[in-house]
N, C-alpha and C positions, 0 to 999 in steps of 0.2 A: 491448195485448192482455191479456185476463184470464188467459191461459195460453199456454205455448209449445207450438205445434203446427206441426210441419214436414211438408212434403210428402214428404220422404224417409222419414218414419215412418208414412205412411198405408198401411194394409193393403188392397191391391187384391184380394187373395185372398178376403178376407171380404166386401168390397163389390164384387160382380160386375156391378152395373148401370152402372158407370162404369170406364173404363180409364185406365191411366197415360198412354197416348197422348193421350186426350182432354184430360187436365189439362196434360200437357206442351205441347200445342198452344197453350195459353193463356199460356205463359210468355214469349212474344214481346210480350205486353201490348198487342197491337193492339186488344183490346177496350177498354182504357183510352184509347188514342190516338184511337179512333173513337167514344168516349163511349157504349160499349155496356154493358149490364148482364149479370151472371151471376145466375141463380136456381137454388138447390139446394132441391128439394122432396123430402120424405120423412119417414118416421116418426122418432121420437126414437131417438138412439143409432146412426145409420147412417153418420155421418161428415160431415154437412153443415158443422158448425162447424169441424171439423178442416181440411177443404178450404178453407173461407173464410179462416181464420187463416193457413194455409200459403201461400195465394196472396197474402195481405196482406203477410206477411214477405218473400216473393219480390219483390213490387212495391216495397217499401221498399228492398230491396237493389238494385233496378234504378233507384232515384232518384225514385220517385213518392211523393207525400204521401198517407198513408193514415190514416183514422180508423176505429175500431171501436166500435160501440155495440150492446148488446142492445136489442131493440125497446122493452122496458119502460124501460130507462135513457134511451133516446132520447126516448120519449114524455114522461117526467118532466122531462127537460132542456128540451124544447120548451114544455111546460106552464108551467114556472117562468119561462122567458123571456117567454112570452106574458103571464103575470100581471104581470111587471115592465115590460111595454110594450117588450120587447127581442126579439121574435120574429124580425123581419127581420134584426136584427144577428146573432142566434144562427145563423140559416139561412145568412147570408153567411159566418160563420166556418166552418161545416161545409162550405160550398161551396168553400172555399180548398183543400180536399183534392182530389186527383185521383180518389180512390176512397173511398167510404164503405161500410163493411161493416155491414149491419143484420142482427143475429142473432136468430133465434127469433120472427119475426113470426107471430102467430096463436096463440101459446100461451096468452096471457091477454087478456081483453077490454079494450077501450079506451073511454073516454068519447067523447061526440060531439065535444067540443072537441079532444081528443087526435087523433081521426081527421082533423079539419079541419087541425090543425097538421101532421100527417104528410103530408097532401095538399099543403100549402104547401111543405114541404121537397122532396117528390118532384117537384112541379111546377117548383121552382127549379132542381133538378139535371137535369131532363129535357133531353137533348141538349146538356148543358153539362159534366156530370161522370158518372162511372160509379158504379154501386152493385153490391155483391154482397149478395144477400138470401138468407137461409136461412129456411125455413118448413116447418111440418108440414101446411100447408093447401094443397090443390090450388086453382088459381085459381077453379074452379067453386064452391068453398066460401067465397070471400072475401065474397060478398054477405051470407052468414049471419054471418061473423066481424065484418063492418062494420055489422051490424044493418040490412042492405039500405039503408044510408044512400046518399045520392047521391054520396058520394066514393069508393065502392068501385070502380065502373067506371073513373073517370078515373085512379085510382091504378094499377090493374091495367094499363090501357091504356098509361100512360106507362112502366111498368116493363117490360112485355113487348115493346113496340114495337121496341126495339133490344136484344134480349137473347138470350143463350144459356141455354136451360133444361135442367137436368139433373134427371131423376127418379131418385132413389135408393130402393132397396128393401132388403129383407132384415131380418135380426134385429139387435137392438141389440147393439153392441159391449160395452156396459157389462153388459147382462144376460147375454150369453154368457160374459164374463169372470168374472162373479160365480158363475155356475152351474158353471164348470169349476174353480173354486178351492175 
């Protein structure tokens, strides 16, 4: 993980669109056992990454294999593997994890090949492994994000088919902290 974020440190008083009870209910990890996904949608700074990493740490403590990638790092990793003729091998390695956390999908544009590679990964994990995805884009905006490419609908379809979706709102933690200091 790029940083240590624990669920015990999450401020539910600031983030009122999700409750501690909702997150605690996920700690039995049935969503992983049942190969379901979690999607955290919301503007920057509202705790999406904190929750994803916190759940990732708890999953590791419970004995699950977990990988974390920012969306851009994942795209670059898949692109490099594709150029080397090793895309299937890279996807197989990522699929050895019980849970893949993809952080910040939708913040930066992707090339057509990158979108295709991401589709290949999501398709390989579909009903086989779990994904936690954080994004600032509502699913209705994914067509635009994916340049109305024919991979947008299949990616969204596979991610949301077996998923728990959490819409987070409110002000940015970071902005609020900066303004109060």
